[in-house]
C-alpha positions in Angstrom: -155.6 26.6 73.5 -152.4 25.9 71.6 -148.9 27.4 71.6 -149.9 30.1 69.2 -152.6 31.3 71.6 -150.2 30.9 74.5 -147.6 33.2 73.0 -150.3 35.6 71.9 -151.3 36.0 75.6 -147.7 36.4 76.7 -146.9 39.0 74.0 -150.1 40.9 74.5 -149.3 41.4 78.2 -145.7 42.5 77.4 -147.0 44.9 74.7 -149.5 46.5 77.1 -147.3 46.7 80.1 -146.0 50.1 81.0 -143.2 48.4 83.0 -142.0 44.9 83.4 -143.5 44.5 86.9 -147.0 44.7 85.4 -146.7 41.7 83.1 -147.8 39.0 85.5 -151.0 40.9 86.4 -151.8 41.5 82.8 -151.4 37.8 82.0 -153.6 37.0 85.0 -156.3 39.3 83.8 -156.4 37.5 80.5 -156.6 34.1 82.3 -159.5 35.2 84.4 -161.5 35.8 81.2 -161.0 32.2 80.0 -162.8 29.0 80.8 -161.3 26.5 83.3 -160.4 24.3 80.4 -158.6 27.1 78.6 -156.7 28.0 81.8 -155.6 24.4 82.2 -154.4 24.2 78.6 -152.4 27.5 79.1 -150.8 26.0 82.2 -149.9 22.8 80.2 -148.4 24.9 77.5 -146.3 26.8 80.0 -144.8 23.7 81.6 -144.3 21.9 78.3 -142.3 24.9 77.0 -140.3 25.5 80.1 -139.5 21.8 80.2 -137.9 22.0 76.7 -135.3 24.3 78.1 -134.1 22.0 80.8 -131.0 20.5 79.2 -127.3 20.4 80.1 -126.2 22.8 77.3 -128.6 25.6 78.2 -127.9 25.1 81.9 -124.2 25.4 81.4 -124.4 28.6 79.3 -126.9 30.2 81.8 -124.7 29.4 84.7 -121.7 30.8 82.9 -123.5 34.0 82.1 -124.9 34.5 85.7 -121.8 33.3 87.5 -123.3 30.1 88.9 -127.1 30.0 89.0 -128.3 27.2 91.3 -130.8 24.5 90.4 -133.8 26.5 91.6 -132.5 29.5 89.8 -132.2 27.6 86.6 -135.7 26.4 86.9 -136.8 30.0 87.4 -134.8 30.9 84.3 -136.6 28.2 82.2 -140.0 29.6 83.3 -138.9 33.1 82.6 -137.7 32.4 79.1 -140.9 30.4 78.4 -142.7 33.7 79.3 -140.6 36.1 77.4 -141.0 36.1 73.6 -141.7 33.4 71.1 -139.0 34.3 68.6 -136.3 34.5 71.3 -137.5 31.2 72.8 -137.4 29.4 69.4 -134.0 30.8 68.6 -132.5 29.6 72.0 -133.9 26.1 71.4 -132.4 26.0 67.9 -129.1 27.6 69.0 -128.4 27.8 72.8 -125.3 29.9 72.1 -127.8 32.7 71.3 -128.1 33.1 75.0 -124.8 35.0 75.1 -126.5 37.7 73.1 -129.2 37.9 75.8 -126.6 38.4 78.6 -127.8 41.9 79.4 -131.5 41.1 79.8 -130.7 37.8 81.6 -128.6 39.6 84.2 -131.2 42.4 84.5 -134.0 40.0 85.3 -132.0 37.3 87.1 -133.2 38.4 90.5 -136.9 38.4 89.5 -137.3 35.5 87.2 -139.7 33.5 89.4 -142.1 36.4 89.7 -141.9 37.3 86.0 -142.6 33.7 84.8 -146.1 33.0 83.6 -146.6 30.6 86.4 -146.8 33.5 88.8 -149.9 34.7 86.8 -151.3 31.2 86.8 -151.0 30.9 90.5 -152.6 34.3 91.1 -155.5 33.5 88.8 -156.1 30.2 90.5 -156.3 31.9 93.9 -159.1 34.2 92.6 -161.2 31.5 91.0 -164.0 29.8 93.0 -163.1 26.1 92.5 -165.7 23.3 91.9 -165.7 21.7 95.3 -166.1 23.0 98.8 -163.2 24.4 100.7 -163.1 23.0 104.2 -160.0 24.6 105.7 -158.5 28.1 106.1 -154.9 29.1 106.3 -153.7 28.8 109.9 -156.3 26.2 110.8 -155.0 23.7 113.3 -155.8 20.0 113.1 -155.1 17.2 115.5 -154.8 13.5 114.5 -154.6 10.4 116.6 -153.4 7.4 114.6 -153.6 3.7 115.3 -150.4 3.8 117.3 -152.1 6.0 119.9 -149.8 9.0 119.2 -151.1 12.5 118.5 -149.9 14.5 115.6 -150.7 18.2 114.9 -151.0 19.9 111.6 -151.3 23.5 110.6 -152.7 24.6 107.2 -149.9 26.6 105.5 -151.5 27.5 102.2 -154.6 27.0 100.1 -154.6 27.3 96.4 -156.2 25.6 93.4 -154.8 23.3 90.7 -156.9 22.8 87.6 -160.0 24.0 89.5 -159.6 21.8 92.6 -158.8 23.0 96.1 -155.3 21.9 97.3 -153.9 22.3 100.7 -150.4 22.5 101.9 -150.1 21.7 105.6 -147.3 21.1 108.0 -147.5 17.9 110.1 -145.8 17.9 113.4 -145.0 15.1 115.8 -146.3 15.8 119.3 -146.3 12.2 120.4 -144.7 13.2 123.8 -147.8 15.3 124.6 -150.8 13.3 125.8 -153.2 15.4 123.7 -151.8 18.6 122.1 -153.9 21.7 122.6 -154.0 24.7 120.2 -151.5 26.4 122.5 -149.1 23.4 122.2 -149.4 23.6 118.4 -148.8 27.3 118.2 -146.3 27.9 120.9 -144.1 24.9 121.5 -141.1 24.1 119.5 -141.7 21.4 116.9 -140.5 18.0 118.0 -139.7 15.1 115.8 -140.8 15.0 112.2 -141.9 17.9 110.1 -143.6 17.2 106.8 -145.3 19.4 104.2 -148.1 17.5 102.5 -149.8 18.9 99.4 -153.3 17.3 99.1 -155.5 17.4 96.1 -158.5 15.3 95.1 -156.8 14.3 91.8 -153.6 12.3 91.6 -151.4 13.9 89.0 -148.7 12.3 86.8 -145.2 12.7 88.3 -143.7 14.3 85.3 -141.2 17.1 84.9 -143.9 19.7 84.6 -145.6 18.6 87.8 -142.2 18.2 89.6 -141.2 21.7 88.5 -144.5 23.3 89.5 -144.6 22.0 93.0 -141.0 22.7 93.7 -141.6 26.3 92.8 -144.9 26.3 94.8 -143.4 24.9 98.0 -140.4 27.3 97.8 -142.9 30.2 97.4 -144.7 29.4 100.6 -141.6 28.8 102.7 -141.8 32.2 104.5 -145.5 31.9 105.0 -145.1 28.5 106.7 -142.5 29.8 109.1 -144.8 32.6 110.2 -147.7 30.3 111.1 -146.0 28.7 114.1 -143.0 28.7 116.3 -140.7 26.9 113.9 -138.4 27.5 111.0 -137.2 25.6 107.9 -133.5 25.2 107.8 -131.6 24.9 104.6 -128.7 22.6 105.4 -129.2 19.5 103.2 -127.2 17.2 105.4 -128.8 18.1 108.8 -132.2 19.5 107.6 -134.4 19.8 110.6 -137.1 21.9 112.2 -137.3 23.3 115.8 -135.7 21.1 118.3 -135.1 17.9 116.3 -133.4 15.6 118.8 -131.4 13.1 116.8 -131.3 10.9 113.7 -132.8 8.0 115.7 -135.9 10.1 116.3 -136.1 10.8 112.6 -135.7 7.0 111.9 -138.6 6.3 114.3 -140.9 8.9 112.6 -139.8 7.6 109.2 -141.0 4.1 109.9 -144.4 5.4 111.1 -144.9 7.8 108.2 -143.9 5.1 105.7 -147.2 3.4 106.3 -149.2 6.6 106.6 -148.1 7.7 103.2 -149.7 4.7 101.6 -153.2 5.9 102.4 -152.9 9.7 102.5 -154.4 11.1 99.3 -151.2 13.0 98.6 -149.8 14.1 95.3 -146.5 15.3 96.7 -144.7 15.6 100.0 -141.7 17.5 101.0 -139.7 15.7 103.7 -137.1 17.6 105.7 -134.6 14.7 106.3 -131.0 14.0 105.5 -130.8 13.2 101.8 -129.8 9.6 102.3 -132.9 9.0 104.5 -135.1 10.8 102.0 -134.0 8.6 99.2 -134.4 5.5 101.4 -138.0 6.6 102.0 -138.6 7.0 98.3 -137.3 3.4 97.7 -139.4 1.9 100.5 -142.5 3.7 99.4 -142.0 2.1 96.0 -141.5 5.2 94.0 -139.6 4.3 90.7 -136.5 6.3 90.1 -138.3 8.8 87.9 -140.6 9.8 90.8 -137.9 10.4 93.4 -137.9 14.0 92.5 -141.1 14.5 94.5 -139.0 14.6 97.7 -137.6 18.1 98.4 -135.5 19.8 101.0 -135.5 23.5 101.7 
């Protein structure tokens, strides 16, 4: 798989589609006919190409055209353009001002760019492929952990997908340390107290590069609504007071932070999304030893 083959797949799907909405499914159908190695290479091509568009000049022009696209929206744009047409993609890279000539199609697709990007097809294909190892959880499964401090923590499996042929789980971890031993009813019906964390676990530790960073940000955003429906909680979007359920106060967050700081050292995580005030999230990144280039793995919804 190289970029020539990548673009051939994209353009075949666009040629065969009766309407734009069919394109992701047509790409997915082609991916399902490939070997796992070929699918992995297609995925790598997608993220390499979308990453090339992530620069200040293109971002400025796109925001001017759209009237102020946010960071997430710009990442969706990069994925969309990397799934559109090779000649257009190459021309934009050579001359970002060419984007002004694409104003009409950009505005037409601006509300649907995430779904129209090739990653949507990659994600769909991965969900339909039987991975190499054995799945041990189902969406909605409830787990209870008792750590060395004697406190109990509950978790609920929010999503299951695959990445390069391996199962990966996204689960929400809840602090129920004020309950002696939480039951399933506690986990499903009580307001979440204390810390709320989304862990994405895989068997393979991936490089923290732009492609990985972009992929998981899109992934976590895509499962936000599903997470909210699995329990009696919601994800709030205020970056300064990000919280879940009945978060009591910042001191409680600090307490949870110091506990999780040690847990993160042994959990086989590739990425976590921590709903904390931004200053505390950055503090956590520093204390966990992430170099500056890796701080992007902390997200807030």
